[in-house]
PDB file of N, CA, C and O in Angstrom:
ATOM      1  N   UNK A   1       0.379  -1.004  -0.023  1.00  0.00           N
ATOM      2  CA  UNK A   1      -0.439  -0.089   0.039  1.00  0.00           C
ATOM      3  C   UNK A   1       0.771   1.280  -0.050  1.00  0.00           C
ATOM      4  O   UNK A   1       1.841   1.450   0.533  1.00  0.00           O
ATOM      5  N   UNK A   2      -0.078   2.210  -1.191  1.00  0.00           N
ATOM      6  CA  UNK A   2       1.392   3.225  -0.615  1.00  0.00           C
ATOM      7  C   UNK A   2       0.932   4.586   0.208  1.00  0.00           C
ATOM      8  O   UNK A   2      -0.169   4.313   0.686  1.00  0.00           O
ATOM      9  N   UNK A   3       1.263   5.787   0.538  1.00  0.00           N
ATOM     10  CA  UNK A   3       1.791   6.224   1.623  1.00  0.00           C
ATOM     11  C   UNK A   3       0.784   6.749   1.251  1.00  0.00           C
ATOM     12  O   UNK A   3      -0.136   6.437   2.008  1.00  0.00           O
ATOM     13  N   UNK A   4       0.275   7.802  -0.032  1.00  0.00           N
ATOM     14  CA  UNK A   4      -1.085   8.012  -0.457  1.00  0.00           C
ATOM     15  C   UNK A   4      -2.496   7.813   0.411  1.00  0.00           C
ATOM     16  O   UNK A   4      -3.364   8.551   0.878  1.00  0.00           O
ATOM     17  N   UNK A   5      -2.087   5.737   0.326  1.00  0.00           N
ATOM     18  CA  UNK A   5      -3.852   5.555   0.250  1.00  0.00           C
ATOM     19  C   UNK A   5      -3.536   5.236   1.640  1.00  0.00           C
ATOM     20  O   UNK A   5      -3.832   4.052   1.477  1.00  0.00           O
ATOM     21  N   UNK A   6      -3.237   5.272   2.697  1.00  0.00           N
ATOM     22  CA  UNK A   6      -2.855   5.175   3.784  1.00  0.00           C
ATOM     23  C   UNK A   6      -3.532   5.857   4.264  1.00  0.00           C
ATOM     24  O   UNK A   6      -4.408   5.682   5.111  1.00  0.00           O
ATOM     25  N   UNK A   7      -2.745   7.747   3.135  1.00  0.00           N
ATOM     26  CA  UNK A   7      -3.503   9.170   4.054  1.00  0.00           C
ATOM     27  C   UNK A   7      -4.819   9.311   3.899  1.00  0.00           C
ATOM     28  O   UNK A   7      -5.542   9.853   4.735  1.00  0.00           O
ATOM     29  N   UNK A   8      -5.207   8.827   2.809  1.00  0.00           N
ATOM     30  CA  UNK A   8      -5.888   9.171   1.906  1.00  0.00           C
ATOM     31  C   UNK A   8      -7.705   8.528   3.438  1.00  0.00           C
ATOM     32  O   UNK A   8      -8.555   9.130   4.094  1.00  0.00           O
ATOM     33  N   UNK A   9      -7.296   7.066   3.201  1.00  0.00           N
ATOM     34  CA  UNK A   9      -7.845   6.670   4.412  1.00  0.00           C
ATOM     35  C   UNK A   9      -7.811   7.272   5.382  1.00  0.00           C
ATOM     36  O   UNK A   9      -8.949   7.732   5.283  1.00  0.00           O
ATOM     37  N   UNK A  10      -7.326   7.816   6.585  1.00  0.00           N
ATOM     38  CA  UNK A  10      -7.045   8.653   7.535  1.00  0.00           C
ATOM     39  C   UNK A  10      -7.911   9.956   7.626  1.00  0.00           C
ATOM     40  O   UNK A  10      -8.635  10.265   8.572  1.00  0.00           O
ATOM     41  N   UNK A  11      -7.747  10.530   6.690  1.00  0.00           N
ATOM     42  CA  UNK A  11      -8.317  11.409   5.884  1.00  0.00           C
ATOM     43  C   UNK A  11      -9.820  11.323   5.786  1.00  0.00           C
ATOM     44  O   UNK A  11     -10.404  12.401   5.899  1.00  0.00           O
ATOM     45  N   UNK A  12     -10.405  10.469   5.637  1.00  0.00           N
ATOM     46  CA  UNK A  12     -11.963   9.343   5.136  1.00  0.00           C
ATOM     47  C   UNK A  12     -12.575   9.085   6.840  1.00  0.00           C
ATOM     48  O   UNK A  12     -13.761   9.182   7.152  1.00  0.00           O
ATOM     49  N   UNK A  13     -11.297   8.700   7.913  1.00  0.00           N
ATOM     50  CA  UNK A  13     -11.870   8.195   8.597  1.00  0.00           C
ATOM     51  C   UNK A  13     -12.126   9.673   9.747  1.00  0.00           C
ATOM     52  O   UNK A  13     -13.070   9.694  10.536  1.00  0.00           O
ATOM     53  N   UNK A  14     -11.225  10.683   9.648  1.00  0.00           N
ATOM     54  CA  UNK A  14     -11.565  11.832  10.811  1.00  0.00           C
ATOM     55  C   UNK A  14     -12.902  11.804  10.177  1.00  0.00           C
ATOM     56  O   UNK A  14     -13.946  11.411  10.698  1.00  0.00           O
ATOM     57  N   UNK A  15     -12.718  12.315   8.876  1.00  0.00           N
ATOM     58  CA  UNK A  15     -14.237  13.086   8.568  1.00  0.00           C
ATOM     59  C   UNK A  15     -15.500  11.837   8.467  1.00  0.00           C
ATOM     60  O   UNK A  15     -16.670  12.174   8.286  1.00  0.00           O
ATOM     61  N   UNK A  16     -15.257  10.956   8.552  1.00  0.00           N
ATOM     62  CA  UNK A  16     -16.263  10.350   9.095  1.00  0.00           C
ATOM     63  C   UNK A  16     -17.019  10.046  10.631  1.00  0.00           C
ATOM     64  O   UNK A  16     -18.106   9.645  11.047  1.00  0.00           O
ATOM     65  N   UNK A  17     -15.794  10.478  11.139  1.00  0.00           N
ATOM     66  CA  UNK A  17     -15.992  10.862  12.692  1.00  0.00           C
ATOM     67  C   UNK A  17     -16.141  12.155  12.916  1.00  0.00           C
ATOM     68  O   UNK A  17     -15.749  12.700  13.948  1.00  0.00           O
ATOM     69  N   UNK A  18     -16.905  12.938  11.658  1.00  0.00           N
ATOM     70  CA  UNK A  18     -17.441  14.531  12.277  1.00  0.00           C
ATOM     71  C   UNK A  18     -16.175  15.420  12.446  1.00  0.00           C
ATOM     72  O   UNK A  18     -16.526  16.321  13.208  1.00  0.00           O
ATOM     73  N   UNK A  19     -14.779  15.613  12.078  1.00  0.00           N
ATOM     74  CA  UNK A  19     -13.878  16.105  12.156  1.00  0.00           C
ATOM     75  C   UNK A  19     -13.097  16.522  10.207  1.00  0.00           C
ATOM     76  O   UNK A  19     -13.248  16.143   9.046  1.00  0.00           O
ATOM     77  N   UNK A  20     -12.298  17.488  10.991  1.00  0.00           N
ATOM     78  CA  UNK A  20     -11.801  17.899   9.034  1.00  0.00           C
ATOM     79  C   UNK A  20     -10.374  17.571   9.249  1.00  0.00           C
ATOM     80  O   UNK A  20      -9.967  17.710  10.402  1.00  0.00           O
ATOM     81  N   UNK A  21      -9.511  17.147   8.318  1.00  0.00           N
ATOM     82  CA  UNK A  21      -7.877  16.534   8.421  1.00  0.00           C
ATOM     83  C   UNK A  21      -7.512  17.152   7.114  1.00  0.00           C
ATOM     84  O   UNK A  21      -7.391  16.422   6.131  1.00  0.00           O
ATOM     85  N   UNK A  22      -7.242  19.027   6.984  1.00  0.00           N
ATOM     86  CA  UNK A  22      -5.856  19.094   6.076  1.00  0.00           C
ATOM     87  C   UNK A  22      -4.675  19.097   5.669  1.00  0.00           C
ATOM     88  O   UNK A  22      -3.672  19.194   6.377  1.00  0.00           O
ATOM     89  N   UNK A  23      -4.711  19.010   4.715  1.00  0.00           N
ATOM     90  CA  UNK A  23      -3.003  18.603   4.133  1.00  0.00           C
ATOM     91  C   UNK A  23      -2.395  20.883   4.775  1.00  0.00           C
ATOM     92  O   UNK A  23      -2.619  22.063   4.506  1.00  0.00           O
ATOM     93  N   UNK A  24      -1.486  19.850   5.807  1.00  0.00           N
ATOM     94  CA  UNK A  24      -0.254  20.300   6.521  1.00  0.00           C
ATOM     95  C   UNK A  24       0.564  21.628   5.622  1.00  0.00           C
ATOM     96  O   UNK A  24       1.747  21.559   5.957  1.00  0.00           O
ATOM     97  N   UNK A  25       0.389  22.693   4.705  1.00  0.00           N
ATOM     98  CA  UNK A  25       1.469  23.332   4.488  1.00  0.00           C
ATOM     99  C   UNK A  25       1.739  24.572   5.008  1.00  0.00           C
ATOM    100  O   UNK A  25       1.151  25.644   5.146  1.00  0.00           O
ATOM    101  N   UNK A  26       3.794  23.653   5.478  1.00  0.00           N
ATOM    102  CA  UNK A  26       4.534  25.159   5.686  1.00  0.00           C
ATOM    103  C   UNK A  26       5.675  25.643   4.983  1.00  0.00           C
ATOM    104  O   UNK A  26       6.754  25.075   4.815  1.00  0.00           O
ATOM    105  N   UNK A  27       5.228  26.977   4.521  1.00  0.00           N
ATOM    106  CA  UNK A  27       6.165  27.738   3.095  1.00  0.00           C
ATOM    107  C   UNK A  27       7.319  27.544   4.275  1.00  0.00           C
ATOM    108  O   UNK A  27       6.989  28.265   5.217  1.00  0.00           O
ATOM    109  N   UNK A  28       8.142  27.071   4.471  1.00  0.00           N
ATOM    110  CA  UNK A  28      10.067  28.436   4.684  1.00  0.00           C
ATOM    111  C   UNK A  28      10.465  27.569   5.884  1.00  0.00           C
ATOM    112  O   UNK A  28      11.517  27.803   6.478  1.00  0.00           O
ATOM    113  N   UNK A  29       9.463  26.347   6.338  1.00  0.00           N
ATOM    114  CA  UNK A  29       9.352  25.597   7.677  1.00  0.00           C
ATOM    115  C   UNK A  29       8.886  23.611   7.464  1.00  0.00           C
ATOM    116  O   UNK A  29       8.125  22.829   8.034  1.00  0.00           O
ATOM    117  N   UNK A  30       9.910  23.542   6.279  1.00  0.00           N
ATOM    118  CA  UNK A  30      10.760  22.164   6.298  1.00  0.00           C
ATOM    119  C   UNK A  30      10.544  21.205   6.811  1.00  0.00           C
ATOM    120  O   UNK A  30      11.281  21.334   7.789  1.00  0.00           O
ATOM    121  N   UNK A  31       9.685  19.497   7.023  1.00  0.00           N
ATOM    122  CA  UNK A  31       9.724  18.817   7.860  1.00  0.00           C
ATOM    123  C   UNK A  31       8.534  18.772   8.834  1.00  0.00           C
ATOM    124  O   UNK A  31       8.554  18.314   9.977  1.00  0.00           O
ATOM    125  N   UNK A  32       7.579  19.281   8.242  1.00  0.00           N
ATOM    126  CA  UNK A  32       6.106  18.901   9.573  1.00  0.00           C
ATOM    127  C   UNK A  32       5.361  18.424   9.048  1.00  0.00           C
ATOM    128  O   UNK A  32       5.206  18.496   7.829  1.00  0.00           O
ATOM    129  N   UNK A  33       4.723  17.834   9.781  1.00  0.00           N
ATOM    130  CA  UNK A  33       4.088  16.572   9.982  1.00  0.00           C
ATOM    131  C   UNK A  33       3.033  16.563   8.510  1.00  0.00           C
ATOM    132  O   UNK A  33       3.430  17.538   7.872  1.00  0.00           O
ATOM    133  N   UNK A  34       2.037  15.984   7.821  1.00  0.00           N
ATOM    134  CA  UNK A  34       1.440  15.780   6.447  1.00  0.00           C
ATOM    135  C   UNK A  34       0.059  16.513   6.954  1.00  0.00           C
ATOM    136  O   UNK A  34      -0.688  17.344   6.438  1.00  0.00           O
ATOM    137  N   UNK A  35       0.065  16.180   7.552  1.00  0.00           N
ATOM    138  CA  UNK A  35      -1.801  16.462   8.105  1.00  0.00           C
ATOM    139  C   UNK A  35      -1.725  16.759   9.805  1.00  0.00           C
ATOM    140  O   UNK A  35      -1.041  16.268  10.703  1.00  0.00           O
ATOM    141  N   UNK A  36      -2.906  17.936   9.763  1.00  0.00           N
ATOM    142  CA  UNK A  36      -3.579  17.461  10.830  1.00  0.00           C
ATOM    143  C   UNK A  36      -5.088  17.482  11.373  1.00  0.00           C
ATOM    144  O   UNK A  36      -5.792  18.413  10.984  1.00  0.00           O
ATOM    145  N   UNK A  37      -5.574  16.643  12.138  1.00  0.00           N
ATOM    146  CA  UNK A  37      -6.480  15.998  12.667  1.00  0.00           C
ATOM    147  C   UNK A  37      -7.248  16.871  12.981  1.00  0.00           C
ATOM    148  O   UNK A  37      -6.509  17.836  12.789  1.00  0.00           O
ATOM    149  N   UNK A  38      -8.491  17.433  13.436  1.00  0.00           N
ATOM    150  CA  UNK A  38      -9.301  18.492  13.766  1.00  0.00           C
ATOM    151  C   UNK A  38     -10.849  18.257  13.726  1.00  0.00           C
ATOM    152  O   UNK A  38     -11.800  18.525  12.991  1.00  0.00           O
ATOM    153  N   UNK A  39     -10.420  17.176  15.716  1.00  0.00           N
ATOM    154  CA  UNK A  39     -11.521  16.863  15.358  1.00  0.00           C
ATOM    155  C   UNK A  39     -12.747  17.331  16.732  1.00  0.00           C
ATOM    156  O   UNK A  39     -12.251  17.975  17.656  1.00  0.00           O
ATOM    157  N   UNK A  40     -14.081  17.042  16.812  1.00  0.00           N
ATOM    158  CA  UNK A  40     -15.061  17.717  16.984  1.00  0.00           C
ATOM    159  C   UNK A  40     -14.202  18.001  18.647  1.00  0.00           C
ATOM    160  O   UNK A  40     -13.051  17.591  18.799  1.00  0.00           O
ATOM    161  N   UNK A  41     -15.178  18.962  20.127  1.00  0.00           N
ATOM    162  CA  UNK A  41     -14.532  19.336  21.505  1.00  0.00           C
ATOM    163  C   UNK A  41     -13.059  19.857  20.822  1.00  0.00           C
ATOM    164  O   UNK A  41     -12.454  20.549  21.641  1.00  0.00           O
ATOM    165  N   UNK A  42     -12.612  19.764  20.036  1.00  0.00           N
ATOM    166  CA  UNK A  42     -11.792  20.772  19.477  1.00  0.00           C
ATOM    167  C   UNK A  42      -9.847  20.008  19.754  1.00  0.00           C
ATOM    168  O   UNK A  42      -8.676  20.377  19.678  1.00  0.00           O
ATOM    169  N   UNK A  43     -10.319  19.306  19.946  1.00  0.00           N
ATOM    170  CA  UNK A  43      -9.253  17.934  19.992  1.00  0.00           C
ATOM    171  C   UNK A  43      -8.516  17.633  18.733  1.00  0.00           C
ATOM    172  O   UNK A  43      -8.916  17.658  17.569  1.00  0.00           O
ATOM    173  N   UNK A  44      -7.072  17.273  19.350  1.00  0.00           N
ATOM    174  CA  UNK A  44      -5.842  17.977  17.573  1.00  0.00           C
ATOM    175  C   UNK A  44      -4.941  16.824  17.802  1.00  0.00           C
ATOM    176  O   UNK A  44      -4.856  16.174  18.844  1.00  0.00           O
ATOM    177  N   UNK A  45      -4.222  16.636  16.607  1.00  0.00           N
ATOM    178  CA  UNK A  45      -2.978  15.389  16.531  1.00  0.00           C
ATOM    179  C   UNK A  45      -2.373  15.760  15.037  1.00  0.00           C
ATOM    180  O   UNK A  45      -3.093  15.913  14.050  1.00  0.00           O
ATOM    181  N   UNK A  46      -1.246  15.854  15.033  1.00  0.00           N
ATOM    182  CA  UNK A  46      -0.501  16.015  13.809  1.00  0.00           C
ATOM    183  C   UNK A  46      -0.461  14.245  13.571  1.00  0.00           C
ATOM    184  O   UNK A  46      -0.457  13.323  14.387  1.00  0.00           O
ATOM    185  N   UNK A  47      -0.435  14.269  12.169  1.00  0.00           N
ATOM    186  CA  UNK A  47       0.062  13.262  11.382  1.00  0.00           C
ATOM    187  C   UNK A  47       1.082  13.229  10.027  1.00  0.00           C
ATOM    188  O   UNK A  47       1.093  13.914   9.005  1.00  0.00           O
ATOM    189  N   UNK A  48       1.712  12.404  10.375  1.00  0.00           N
ATOM    190  CA  UNK A  48       3.244  11.921   9.092  1.00  0.00           C
ATOM    191  C   UNK A  48       2.610  10.233   8.611  1.00  0.00           C
ATOM    192  O   UNK A  48       2.304   9.294   9.346  1.00  0.00           O
ATOM    193  N   UNK A  49       2.582  10.333   7.206  1.00  0.00           N
ATOM    194  CA  UNK A  49       1.799   9.459   6.840  1.00  0.00           C
ATOM    195  C   UNK A  49       3.079   9.485   5.744  1.00  0.00           C
ATOM    196  O   UNK A  49       3.762  10.228   5.040  1.00  0.00           O
ATOM    197  N   UNK A  50       2.763   7.444   6.346  1.00  0.00           N
ATOM    198  CA  UNK A  50       3.995   6.849   5.622  1.00  0.00           C
ATOM    199  C   UNK A  50       3.698   5.800   4.798  1.00  0.00           C
ATOM    200  O   UNK A  50       2.479   5.721   4.645  1.00  0.00           O
ATOM    201  N   UNK A  51       4.373   4.871   4.141  1.00  0.00           N
ATOM    202  CA  UNK A  51       4.336   4.140   3.037  1.00  0.00           C
ATOM    203  C   UNK A  51       4.614   3.199   5.009  1.00  0.00           C
ATOM    204  O   UNK A  51       4.836   3.606   6.149  1.00  0.00           O
ATOM    205  N   UNK A  52       4.355   1.483   4.153  1.00  0.00           N
ATOM    206  CA  UNK A  52       4.246   0.749   5.504  1.00  0.00           C
ATOM    207  C   UNK A  52       6.271   0.356   6.131  1.00  0.00           C
ATOM    208  O   UNK A  52       7.034  -0.375   5.499  1.00  0.00           O
ATOM    209  N   UNK A  53       6.419   0.658   6.669  1.00  0.00           N
ATOM    210  CA  UNK A  53       7.813   0.256   7.350  1.00  0.00           C
ATOM    211  C   UNK A  53       8.835   1.558   6.914  1.00  0.00           C
ATOM    212  O   UNK A  53      10.052   1.480   6.747  1.00  0.00           O
ATOM    213  N   UNK A  54       8.134   2.557   6.802  1.00  0.00           N
ATOM    214  CA  UNK A  54       9.316   3.858   6.175  1.00  0.00           C
ATOM    215  C   UNK A  54       9.489   4.172   7.668  1.00  0.00           C
ATOM    216  O   UNK A  54       9.125   3.491   8.626  1.00  0.00           O
ATOM    217  N   UNK A  55      10.018   5.154   7.656  1.00  0.00           N
ATOM    218  CA  UNK A  55      10.627   6.184   8.899  1.00  0.00           C
ATOM    219  C   UNK A  55      10.465   7.349   8.223  1.00  0.00           C
ATOM    220  O   UNK A  55      10.482   7.754   7.060  1.00  0.00           O
ATOM    221  N   UNK A  56      10.245   7.902   9.716  1.00  0.00           N
ATOM    222  CA  UNK A  56      10.629   9.964   8.877  1.00  0.00           C
ATOM    223  C   UNK A  56      12.238  10.575   8.802  1.00  0.00           C
ATOM    224  O   UNK A  56      13.286  10.639   9.445  1.00  0.00           O
ATOM    225  N   UNK A  57      11.737  10.882   7.794  1.00  0.00           N
ATOM    226  CA  UNK A  57      12.783  11.188   7.942  1.00  0.00           C
ATOM    227  C   UNK A  57      14.447  11.899   9.588  1.00  0.00           C
ATOM    228  O   UNK A  57      14.356  11.857  10.815  1.00  0.00           O
ATOM    229  N   UNK A  58      15.428  12.322   8.848  1.00  0.00           N
ATOM    230  CA  UNK A  58      15.818  13.056   9.951  1.00  0.00           C
ATOM    231  C   UNK A  58      15.172  14.613  10.691  1.00  0.00           C
ATOM    232  O   UNK A  58      15.039  14.998  11.853  1.00  0.00           O
ATOM    233  N   UNK A  59      14.903  15.162   9.450  1.00  0.00           N
ATOM    234  CA  UNK A  59      14.301  16.346   9.312  1.00  0.00           C
ATOM    235  C   UNK A  59      12.567  16.626   9.743  1.00  0.00           C
ATOM    236  O   UNK A  59      11.898  17.590  10.114  1.00  0.00           O
ATOM    237  N   UNK A  60      12.384  15.512   9.516  1.00  0.00           N
ATOM    238  CA  UNK A  60      11.227  15.013   9.880  1.00  0.00           C
ATOM    239  C   UNK A  60      11.021  14.753  11.709  1.00  0.00           C
ATOM    240  O   UNK A  60      10.577  15.607  12.475  1.00  0.00           O
ATOM    241  N   UNK A  61      11.399  13.589  12.034  1.00  0.00           N
ATOM    242  CA  UNK A  61      11.731  13.368  13.126  1.00  0.00           C
ATOM    243  C   UNK A  61      12.303  14.641  13.969  1.00  0.00           C
ATOM    244  O   UNK A  61      11.859  14.845  15.099  1.00  0.00           O
ATOM    245  N   UNK A  62      13.119  15.343  13.506  1.00  0.00           N
ATOM    246  CA  UNK A  62      13.224  16.573  14.834  1.00  0.00           C
ATOM    247  C   UNK A  62      11.823  17.595  14.715  1.00  0.00           C
ATOM    248  O   UNK A  62      11.201  18.293  15.516  1.00  0.00           O
ATOM    249  N   UNK A  63      11.728  17.350  13.599  1.00  0.00           N
ATOM    250  CA  UNK A  63      10.073  18.374  14.152  1.00  0.00           C
ATOM    251  C   UNK A  63       9.116  17.945  14.191  1.00  0.00           C
ATOM    252  O   UNK A  63       8.061  18.562  14.050  1.00  0.00           O
ATOM    253  N   UNK A  64       9.285  16.363  14.465  1.00  0.00           N
ATOM    254  CA  UNK A  64       7.819  16.247  15.489  1.00  0.00           C
ATOM    255  C   UNK A  64       8.467  15.855  16.796  1.00  0.00           C
ATOM    256  O   UNK A  64       7.806  15.090  17.498  1.00  0.00           O
ATOM    257  N   UNK A  65       9.690  16.259  17.261  1.00  0.00           N
ATOM    258  CA  UNK A  65      10.352  15.996  19.129  1.00  0.00           C
ATOM    259  C   UNK A  65      10.016  17.639  18.997  1.00  0.00           C
ATOM    260  O   UNK A  65       9.234  18.067  19.846  1.00  0.00           O
ATOM    261  N   UNK A  66      10.531  18.591  18.016  1.00  0.00           N
ATOM    262  CA  UNK A  66       9.792  19.835  18.665  1.00  0.00           C
ATOM    263  C   UNK A  66       8.321  20.459  18.656  1.00  0.00           C
ATOM    264  O   UNK A  66       8.266  21.572  19.179  1.00  0.00           O
ATOM    265  N   UNK A  67       7.134  19.958  18.166  1.00  0.00           N
ATOM    266  CA  UNK A  67       6.087  19.708  18.532  1.00  0.00           C
ATOM    267  C   UNK A  67       5.432  18.882  19.248  1.00  0.00           C
ATOM    268  O   UNK A  67       4.201  18.884  19.291  1.00  0.00           O
ATOM    269  N   UNK A  68       6.451  17.775  20.141  1.00  0.00           N
ATOM    270  CA  UNK A  68       5.975  16.357  21.145  1.00  0.00           C
ATOM    271  C   UNK A  68       6.405  17.709  22.183  1.00  0.00           C
ATOM    272  O   UNK A  68       5.547  17.947  23.033  1.00  0.00           O
ATOM    273  N   UNK A  69       7.438  18.468  22.201  1.00  0.00           N
ATOM    274  CA  UNK A  69       8.589  19.549  23.383  1.00  0.00           C
ATOM    275  C   UNK A  69       7.250  20.732  23.356  1.00  0.00           C
ATOM    276  O   UNK A  69       7.168  21.321  24.434  1.00  0.00           O
ATOM    277  N   UNK A  70       6.201  21.171  22.314  1.00  0.00           N
ATOM    278  CA  UNK A  70       5.268  22.003  22.820  1.00  0.00           C
ATOM    279  C   UNK A  70       4.107  21.380  23.220  1.00  0.00           C
ATOM    280  O   UNK A  70       3.286  22.180  23.669  1.00  0.00           O
ATOM    281  N   UNK A  71       3.841  20.513  23.215  1.00  0.00           N
ATOM    282  CA  UNK A  71       3.114  19.661  24.293  1.00  0.00           C
ATOM    283  C   UNK A  71       2.165  18.772  23.245  1.00  0.00           C
ATOM    284  O   UNK A  71       1.511  17.793  23.603  1.00  0.00           O
ATOM    285  N   UNK A  72       2.215  19.345  21.757  1.00  0.00           N
ATOM    286  CA  UNK A  72       1.294  18.724  20.779  1.00  0.00           C
ATOM    287  C   UNK A  72       1.346  16.959  20.491  1.00  0.00           C
ATOM    288  O   UNK A  72       2.285  16.165  20.553  1.00  0.00           O
ATOM    289  N   UNK A  73       0.240  16.822  20.236  1.00  0.00           N
ATOM    290  CA  UNK A  73       0.538  14.656  19.683  1.00  0.00           C
ATOM    291  C   UNK A  73       0.791  15.039  18.543  1.00  0.00           C
ATOM    292  O   UNK A  73       0.273  15.812  17.738  1.00  0.00           O
ATOM    293  N   UNK A  74       2.259  13.951  18.603  1.00  0.00           N
ATOM    294  CA  UNK A  74       2.511  13.739  17.006  1.00  0.00           C
ATOM    295  C   UNK A  74       2.326  12.032  16.507  1.00  0.00           C
ATOM    296  O   UNK A  74       2.713  11.196  17.324  1.00  0.00           O
ATOM    297  N   UNK A  75       1.844  11.626  15.419  1.00  0.00           N
ATOM    298  CA  UNK A  75       1.709  10.151  15.168  1.00  0.00           C
ATOM    299  C   UNK A  75       2.090  10.263  13.745  1.00  0.00           C
ATOM    300  O   UNK A  75       1.993  11.103  12.850  1.00  0.00           O
ATOM    301  N   UNK A  76       2.637   8.887  13.930  1.00  0.00           N
ATOM    302  CA  UNK A  76       3.414   8.733  12.450  1.00  0.00           C
ATOM    303  C   UNK A  76       2.566   7.205  11.843  1.00  0.00           C
ATOM    304  O   UNK A  76       2.893   6.022  11.934  1.00  0.00           O
ATOM    305  N   UNK A  77       1.585   7.759  11.329  1.00  0.00           N
ATOM    306  CA  UNK A  77       0.273   6.859  10.639  1.00  0.00           C
ATOM    307  C   UNK A  77       2.077   5.775   9.264  1.00  0.00           C
ATOM    308  O   UNK A  77       3.091   6.279   8.780  1.00  0.00           O
ATOM    309  N   UNK A  78       1.520   4.252   9.207  1.00  0.00           N
ATOM    310  CA  UNK A  78       2.505   3.934   8.387  1.00  0.00           C
ATOM    311  C   UNK A  78       1.799   2.837   8.178  1.00  0.00           C
ATOM    312  O   UNK A  78       2.337   2.045   7.404  1.00  0.00           O
ATOM    313  N   UNK A  79       0.694   2.500   8.644  1.00  0.00           N
ATOM    314  CA  UNK A  79      -0.216   1.525   8.471  1.00  0.00           C
ATOM    315  C   UNK A  79      -1.360   1.037   8.404  1.00  0.00           C
ATOM    316  O   UNK A  79      -1.591   1.042   9.613  1.00  0.00           O
ATOM    317  N   UNK A  80      -2.639   0.444   7.769  1.00  0.00           N
ATOM    318  CA  UNK A  80      -4.037   1.370   7.985  1.00  0.00           C
ATOM    319  C   UNK A  80      -5.587   0.947   8.959  1.00  0.00           C
ATOM    320  O   UNK A  80      -6.748   1.349   9.030  1.00  0.00           O
ATOM    321  N   UNK A  81      -4.274  -0.640   9.914  1.00  0.00           N
ATOM    322  CA  UNK A  81      -4.356  -0.389  11.208  1.00  0.00           C
ATOM    323  C   UNK A  81      -4.778   0.648  12.390  1.00  0.00           C
ATOM    324  O   UNK A  81      -5.558   0.731  13.339  1.00  0.00           O
ATOM    325  N   UNK A  82      -3.709   1.424  11.691  1.00  0.00           N
ATOM    326  CA  UNK A  82      -3.368   2.244  13.421  1.00  0.00           C
ATOM    327  C   UNK A  82      -4.523   3.489  13.487  1.00  0.00           C
ATOM    328  O   UNK A  82      -4.941   3.956  14.546  1.00  0.00           O
ATOM    329  N   UNK A  83      -4.955   3.937  12.117  1.00  0.00           N
ATOM    330  CA  UNK A  83      -6.028   4.708  11.617  1.00  0.00           C
ATOM    331  C   UNK A  83      -7.337   4.647  13.204  1.00  0.00           C
ATOM    332  O   UNK A  83      -7.418   5.670  13.884  1.00  0.00           O
ATOM    333  N   UNK A  84      -7.798   3.995  13.406  1.00  0.00           N
ATOM    334  CA  UNK A  84      -8.588   4.149  14.084  1.00  0.00           C
ATOM    335  C   UNK A  84      -7.910   4.577  15.859  1.00  0.00           C
ATOM    336  O   UNK A  84      -8.387   5.437  16.599  1.00  0.00           O
ATOM    337  N   UNK A  85      -6.740   3.701  16.156  1.00  0.00           N
ATOM    338  CA  UNK A  85      -6.255   4.121  17.791  1.00  0.00           C
ATOM    339  C   UNK A  85      -5.720   5.378  17.727  1.00  0.00           C
ATOM    340  O   UNK A  85      -5.796   6.204  18.636  1.00  0.00           O
ATOM    341  N   UNK A  86      -4.997   5.594  16.316  1.00  0.00           N
ATOM    342  CA  UNK A  86      -4.590   7.221  15.764  1.00  0.00           C
ATOM    343  C   UNK A  86      -5.929   7.813  16.813  1.00  0.00           C
ATOM    344  O   UNK A  86      -6.205   7.993  17.999  1.00  0.00           O
ATOM    345  N   UNK A  87      -6.609   7.982  15.157  1.00  0.00           N
ATOM    346  CA  UNK A  87      -7.603   9.040  15.987  1.00  0.00           C
ATOM    347  C   UNK A  87      -8.835   8.620  17.519  1.00  0.00           C
ATOM    348  O   UNK A  87      -9.731   9.450  17.667  1.00  0.00           O
ATOM    349  N   UNK A  88      -8.822   7.535  18.428  1.00  0.00           N
ATOM    350  CA  UNK A  88      -9.348   7.681  19.822  1.00  0.00           C
ATOM    351  C   UNK A  88      -8.631   8.007  19.895  1.00  0.00           C
ATOM    352  O   UNK A  88      -8.879   9.123  19.439  1.00  0.00           O
ATOM    353  N   UNK A  89      -7.110   8.036  20.282  1.00  0.00           N
ATOM    354  CA  UNK A  89      -6.000   8.608  20.792  1.00  0.00           C
ATOM    355  C   UNK A  89      -6.292  10.129  21.145  1.00  0.00           C
ATOM    356  O   UNK A  89      -6.104  10.662  22.238  1.00  0.00           O
ATOM    357  N   UNK A  90      -6.864  10.803  19.819  1.00  0.00           N
ATOM    358  CA  UNK A  90      -6.838  12.389  19.870  1.00  0.00           C
ATOM    359  C   UNK A  90      -8.160  12.461  20.980  1.00  0.00           C
ATOM    360  O   UNK A  90      -8.445  12.819  22.123  1.00  0.00           O
ATOM    361  N   UNK A  91      -8.606  11.981  20.021  1.00  0.00           N
ATOM    362  CA  UNK A  91     -10.315  12.163  21.018  1.00  0.00           C
ATOM    363  C   UNK A  91     -10.338  12.318  21.568  1.00  0.00           C
ATOM    364  O   UNK A  91     -11.020  13.286  21.906  1.00  0.00           O
ATOM    365  N   UNK A  92      -9.406  11.365  22.729  1.00  0.00           N
ATOM    366  CA  UNK A  92      -9.559  11.166  24.480  1.00  0.00           C
ATOM    367  C   UNK A  92      -8.707  11.968  24.853  1.00  0.00           C
ATOM    368  O   UNK A  92      -8.386  11.705  26.013  1.00  0.00           O
ATOM    369  N   UNK A  93      -8.098  12.942  24.395  1.00  0.00           N
ATOM    370  CA  UNK A  93      -7.234  14.076  25.464  1.00  0.00           C
ATOM    371  C   UNK A  93      -8.232  14.992  25.380  1.00  0.00           C
ATOM    372  O   UNK A  93      -8.141  16.062  25.983  1.00  0.00           O
TER     373      UNK A  93
END
């Protein structure tokens, strides 16, 4: 399965649960996660989609660590089976 297919499934599930999941574009600040999941109740999380088994590049990992230090939730999604758990975790925070 390709990265974009996993990403598409994630976006569809967020939408099904009443949220939105815009593409995160950060001009001039490379390495930011692909998507931000915005769910009912003011719940949010950043999501980096990857093809199965792939890991974030070093710059991406650095940006993820920065966001986590700032108190944000950041997830690396490389398997469609993770989708429900990631969304559940975002909703429970």
